[in-house]
C-alpha positions as MATLAB code, in Angstrom:
seq = 'MKNNSVLTFIGVVLLAFMFSLPAQAMNKQDLVRHMADKAGISKSNATKVLNSVTKRITEALKKGDKVTLIKFGAFSVSKRAARTGRDPQTGKPITIPAQKEVRFKAGSDLIKLVENAPVSSPPPTSSTPPTQEATPTPPSTKPPSAKPTPWSKRKWTRMPGRANDIAIGAKGHVWIIGTNKEGGGFGIYRFSFKQTKWNKVPGSAVRIAVGPRGNAWVVNKQGNIFRFTGKKWAKMPGKAHDIGIGARGHVWITGGKKEKGGYGIYLWNGKTKKWGKTPGSAVRISVGPKGNAWVVNNQGRIFRFAGRKWIRYPGKARDIGIGARGHAWVVGTNKMPGGFGVFRWNGKTWKQVRGGLTGIAVGPRGNPWGVNAAKHIFWLR';
ca = [
      86.896  160.547   36.074;
      86.509  156.805   37.094;
      88.454  153.792   35.517;
      89.963  155.294   33.206;
      91.908  152.326   31.267;
      95.388  154.665   30.840;
      95.455  155.407   34.881;
      94.271  152.600   35.985;
      97.843  150.992   34.044;
      99.603  153.632   35.297;
      98.076  152.928   38.838;
      99.317  149.066   39.002;
     102.809  150.392   37.571;
     103.361  152.724   40.216;
     102.356  149.801   42.809;
     105.068  147.457   41.514;
     107.422  150.237   41.203;
     107.143  151.555   44.814;
     107.123  148.020   46.508;
     110.614  147.238   44.063;
     112.388  150.321   45.811;
     114.664  149.944   48.863;
     113.418  150.736   52.302;
     114.388  154.565   52.247;
     111.926  157.770   51.488;
     111.174  157.826   47.748;
     111.074  161.040   45.958;
     110.534  161.669   42.122;
     113.874  160.830   40.917;
     113.335  157.712   42.662;
     110.665  157.096   40.794;
     111.415  158.028   37.387;
     114.658  156.139   37.845;
     113.063  152.725   38.497;
     109.834  153.478   35.854;
     113.027  153.861   33.141;
     114.574  150.515   34.758;
     111.013  148.499   34.668;
     109.973  149.687   31.543;
     113.308  149.845   29.546;
     112.719  153.421   28.315;
     114.733  156.861   29.078;
     114.860  158.989   31.934;
     113.593  161.923   29.927;
     110.200  159.550   28.525;
     109.564  158.169   32.045;
     109.794  161.943   33.233;
     107.116  163.166   30.860;
     105.000  159.541   31.548;
     105.108  160.909   35.415;
     104.497  164.614   34.685;
     101.727  163.637   32.175;
      99.943  161.114   34.722;
     100.075  164.021   37.738;
      99.147  166.749   36.027;
      95.837  164.947   34.667;
      95.304  163.482   38.154;
      95.717  167.361   39.351;
      93.022  168.824   36.515;
      90.730  166.280   37.759;
      91.206  167.087   41.138;
      90.469  170.797   40.495;
      87.426  170.112   38.844;
      85.884  168.232   41.596;
      86.068  164.399   40.057;
      87.329  161.349   41.674;
      90.646  159.797   40.165;
      90.034  156.095   40.735;
      93.404  153.645   39.977;
      92.127  150.137   40.199;
      94.442  148.145   42.929;
      96.064  151.190   43.681;
      93.419  153.926   45.372;
      91.624  156.684   44.937;
      91.781  160.450   45.005;
      89.226  162.948   46.017;
      88.366  166.148   47.054;
      86.174  167.175   50.136;
      84.625  169.993   51.278;
      85.340  171.074   54.669;
      82.730  173.479   56.647;
      83.520  176.993   57.906;
      84.717  176.341   61.608;
      86.088  178.372   64.925;
      89.736  177.733   66.566;
      91.979  179.431   67.857;
      95.172  182.077   67.393;
      98.154  179.446   68.235;
      99.726  182.743   69.526;
      97.299  184.959   71.531;
      94.387  182.078   72.330;
      91.634  184.206   70.428;
      88.589  182.411   68.844;
      89.159  182.889   65.137;
      86.860  181.981   61.816;
      88.461  179.433   59.945;
      86.901  179.834   56.222;
      85.704  176.669   54.610;
      88.486  174.826   52.428;
      88.738  172.000   50.012;
      90.743  168.738   51.045;
      92.475  166.213   49.068;
      92.295  162.796   50.185;
      93.637  159.525   49.235;
      91.796  156.116   50.080;
      94.338  152.855   49.438;
      93.240  150.271   47.287;
      93.049  146.643   48.278;
      96.114  145.649   46.817;
      98.003  148.140   48.349;
      96.511  147.482   51.800;
      97.495  143.846   51.223;
     101.198  144.679   50.098;
     101.605  147.036   53.356;
     100.218  145.019   55.583;
     102.472  141.777   54.726;
     105.682  143.707   53.988;
     108.258  142.560   55.773;
     109.118  144.839   59.198;
     112.635  145.112   59.953;
     113.514  144.994   63.745;
     114.377  148.732   65.452;
     117.772  150.086   65.261;
     119.647  149.839   68.644;
     118.797  152.233   71.190;
     121.208  151.478   74.003;
     124.360  153.470   74.234;
     126.025  151.678   77.274;
     127.616  148.278   76.451;
     127.575  145.754   79.444;
     130.596  146.500   81.315;
     132.084  142.462   80.962;
     133.372  141.370   78.031;
     131.694  138.238   76.481;
     133.138  136.077   73.343;
     129.635  135.404   70.972;
     128.688  131.776   71.906;
     126.842  129.751   69.451;
     122.885  129.306   70.569;
     121.508  127.164   72.648;
     119.943  123.777   71.872;
     116.870  124.483   73.572;
     113.602  125.821   72.760;
     113.609  129.620   73.214;
     111.220  130.527   76.371;
     110.843  134.025   74.716;
     108.828  134.975   71.397;
     111.375  133.830   68.490;
     113.137  136.519   67.080;
     112.027  136.843   63.227;
     115.627  136.634   61.980;
     116.137  132.955   62.845;
     113.496  132.352   60.814;
     115.186  134.231   57.590;
     117.398  132.128   55.404;
     120.712  132.756   53.552;
     119.994  132.962   49.647;
     123.094  132.515   47.557;
     124.025  135.261   45.040;
     125.287  135.018   41.665;
     128.775  135.436   41.645;
     131.852  135.321   44.155;
     133.642  138.171   45.966;
     136.450  139.178   48.228;
     134.624  142.418   49.912;
     131.169  143.438   49.542;
     129.524  146.888   50.249;
     125.817  148.190   50.629;
     124.389  151.933   50.144;
     121.678  153.862   52.236;
     119.123  152.885   49.542;
     120.419  149.534   48.899;
     123.343  149.553   46.469;
     125.514  146.488   46.167;
     129.216  146.544   45.040;
     131.439  143.868   45.326;
     135.117  143.707   44.755;
     135.249  140.013   42.707;
     137.553  137.280   42.737;
     139.583  138.220   39.244;
     142.993  139.757   39.593;
     143.590  142.983   38.023;
     146.288  145.690   38.341;
     144.819  147.514   41.533;
     143.901  144.431   43.364;
     140.387  142.485   41.919;
     137.839  143.529   39.532;
     134.792  145.981   40.680;
     131.313  144.863   40.327;
     127.462  146.674   41.081;
     124.681  144.569   41.062;
     121.494  145.143   39.310;
     118.345  144.110   40.726;
     116.620  144.180   37.357;
     118.967  141.743   35.685;
     119.949  139.978   38.474;
     123.649  139.903   37.843;
     126.637  141.967   38.529;
     127.921  144.646   35.847;
     131.722  145.134   35.701;
     133.044  148.715   36.404;
     136.433  149.866   35.152;
     138.751  149.691   38.093;
     140.148  147.514   40.594;
     140.376  147.432   44.350;
     140.446  145.466   47.381;
     138.149  146.881   49.523;
     135.048  148.883   49.023;
     132.233  151.048   50.402;
     129.378  152.680   49.006;
     128.030  156.491   49.557;
     124.156  157.641   50.070;
     124.053  157.849   46.326;
     124.869  154.897   45.590;
     128.501  155.608   44.126;
     131.502  153.596   45.722;
     134.796  154.444   47.219;
     137.459  151.664   47.148;
     140.844  151.466   48.406;
     143.484  149.463   45.876;
     146.211  147.029   46.832;
     148.583  150.011   46.581;
     146.499  151.642   49.456;
     145.487  154.310   47.111;
     141.628  156.036   47.899;
     139.527  156.320   44.841;
     135.711  157.669   44.232;
     133.749  156.981   41.750;
     131.631  160.056   40.196;
     129.296  157.743   37.932;
     131.617  158.088   34.830;
     135.362  157.480   36.190;
     137.165  157.224   39.201;
     138.509  160.212   41.340;
     141.780  159.948   43.409;
     141.259  160.984   46.772;
     144.269  162.175   48.838;
     145.853  159.717   51.633;
     146.647  156.018   51.900;
     143.840  153.086   53.475;
     143.478  149.691   55.229;
     139.472  149.950   54.939;
     136.874  152.215   54.598;
     133.383  152.852   55.506;
     130.686  155.179   54.516;
     127.211  156.538   56.538;
     124.134  156.634   55.408;
     124.436  160.577   55.623;
     127.834  160.401   53.516;
     130.620  160.644   56.598;
     133.656  158.840   55.203;
     135.963  157.350   57.569;
     138.921  155.163   57.008;
     141.524  152.974   58.742;
     145.183  153.641   57.044;
     148.568  155.687   57.796;
     151.249  154.134   59.760;
     150.841  151.069   61.630;
     149.251  151.658   65.302;
     149.005  149.542   68.448;
     145.554  148.105   67.423;
     146.257  148.215   63.315;
     146.070  151.681   61.969;
     145.127  154.799   62.293;
     141.548  156.008   62.357;
     140.429  159.126   59.895;
     137.268  161.180   59.140;
     137.026  162.633   55.428;
     136.570  166.545   55.806;
     134.667  167.650   52.560;
     135.442  171.101   53.077;
     138.800  171.125   53.698;
     139.586  168.455   51.270;
     141.723  166.343   54.180;
     141.689  163.345   56.249;
     141.357  164.118   60.136;
     142.693  162.183   62.685;
     140.923  160.745   65.307;
     142.258  159.014   68.266;
     142.645  155.149   68.439;
     143.530  152.287   65.666;
     141.820  149.584   63.983;
     141.916  147.643   61.009;
     138.036  147.294   60.174;
     135.756  150.062   59.974;
     131.783  150.865   59.119;
     130.007  153.594   59.897;
     126.531  154.271   61.635;
     123.027  156.584   60.475;
     124.778  159.736   62.712;
     128.390  159.438   61.087;
     130.075  157.753   64.215;
     132.374  154.966   63.111;
     132.421  151.192   64.440;
     135.517  149.764   64.378;
     137.530  146.259   64.838;
     141.402  146.168   65.956;
     143.686  143.898   65.559;
     142.741  141.903   68.625;
     139.293  141.650   67.641;
     137.707  144.069   70.150;
     135.120  146.356   69.051;
     134.226  149.635   69.338;
     131.933  152.454   68.671;
     133.037  156.484   68.692;
     130.694  158.253   70.833;
     131.788  161.871   69.498;
     134.778  162.205   72.025;
     135.643  158.846   73.272;
     135.336  155.249   71.873;
     132.960  153.002   73.783;
     133.986  149.280   73.661;
     131.622  146.874   72.889;
     131.356  143.267   74.282;
     132.280  140.395   72.248;
     135.221  139.910   69.329;
     135.085  140.414   65.736;
     136.974  139.895   62.748;
     134.785  142.181   60.441;
     131.810  144.515   61.290;
     128.873  145.939   58.677;
     126.297  148.836   60.042;
     123.022  149.595   58.151;
     121.267  152.777   56.878;
     119.032  152.487   60.059;
     121.558  151.670   62.884;
     121.744  148.073   62.658;
     124.895  146.418   63.682;
     126.031  142.802   62.579;
     129.525  141.415   63.459;
     131.343  138.248   61.868;
     132.988  136.670   65.068;
     135.891  134.814   65.577;
     134.087  131.543   66.386;
     134.979  129.381   63.459;
     131.807  127.845   61.759;
     131.054  126.167   58.274;
     131.683  128.773   55.703;
     133.843  130.716   57.880;
     132.756  132.466   61.427;
     129.951  132.824   63.531;
     127.512  135.642   62.436;
     125.774  138.437   65.062;
     123.048  141.118   65.113;
     123.643  143.297   68.372;
     120.013  143.749   69.831;
     120.715  146.759   71.722;
     122.376  144.475   74.737;
     124.273  141.897   73.397;
     125.308  140.028   70.333;
     123.041  137.393   69.476;
     124.154  134.586   66.812;
     122.043  133.581   63.723;
     122.679  130.497   61.663;
     125.439  130.702   58.597;
     128.931  131.531   58.451;
     130.982  134.375   56.836;
     134.156  136.374   56.273;
     133.073  139.200   55.556;
     129.712  141.424   56.141;
     127.714  144.400   54.894;
     124.477  145.621   56.206;
     121.303  146.650   53.800;
     119.041  149.552   54.590;
     116.333  147.488   56.111;
     118.592  145.644   58.406;
     119.330  142.648   56.262;
     122.748  141.612   56.317;
     124.903  140.659   52.957;
     128.155  138.264   53.357;
     130.738  136.325   51.473;
     132.306  133.203   52.847;
     135.176  131.762   53.075;
     134.748  130.071   49.418;
     134.039  133.778   48.308;
     130.252  132.998   47.961;
     127.768  135.634   47.841;
     124.928  135.381   50.389;
     121.877  137.401   51.581;
     120.075  137.093   54.699;
     116.204  137.702   53.729;
];
């Protein structure tokens, strides 16, 4: 079955959808959701279309036919002859019978898109920070002796709207606390990449974080904590000053009574439905992909929780953001146009990039989004 017009169209559509998804493993639900959004159809119809296509491809392969989707790739069945192998437990020779294998050969457009896709820098691997503290300083004006980091070539793109706080989930869902005053603080908005605009969500707050499924948790100006269920806000126990959520759903807060370094630090226990107190205190908090918190205390000092103790990192910061793959960014304390310097942890030290912000969050590919002193929203792409 070659060059079928319907399958060719589906191939092109799949190609477009796949590369519009955030940088995470894609499953059937993700693809259905994006098909529905892009094509303007219901999820039910998108599911029927996808099931119909996969069923037709499967039927063709069972018959031994080749399925070609122009620009996307080709599925085919090959025969593998019987061969002699070894039993992995006994090491004795065994006969492996002949079998059929499904193969996929990528099309030219798919190959080009993959080759040209931006590659994120790897997450930090060092867990041992330098022993001497060093406040981040602006980059030198001298030409770099090593190869320039790709981050230095990227530019801040101004996004629509204005915000007081910003948060990004593990799959790229972006939420903000706006600037329009409401009962609990300011309006809450979720970004639509399809419409390129912020959609208002009922409720108001002052701080925000986003879970791995894209639903927000917020703290309002009274310190109350709420979790968005998709339809309404569910009030959670306790009081908080700031909140952070990791890629696996670990929820941390700074809150409670004031302490030496700011406020107490707590981890949510989903089984007991209670906040567990962790030693230490801070004002700002973010969470790494393995569930360990990073914090900034009221002296601007930066710490990462190693499971039993806090490891101090060099430099000072006003805000911190950790991405789903472990990329760590901070807003420093050195004044810059727009706020304060922006720094990326490279495993050994903080490297400054252009621009100035007051608040920061990190996307799944490691790209930061930020809010500056004028409340403008930017994305480093």
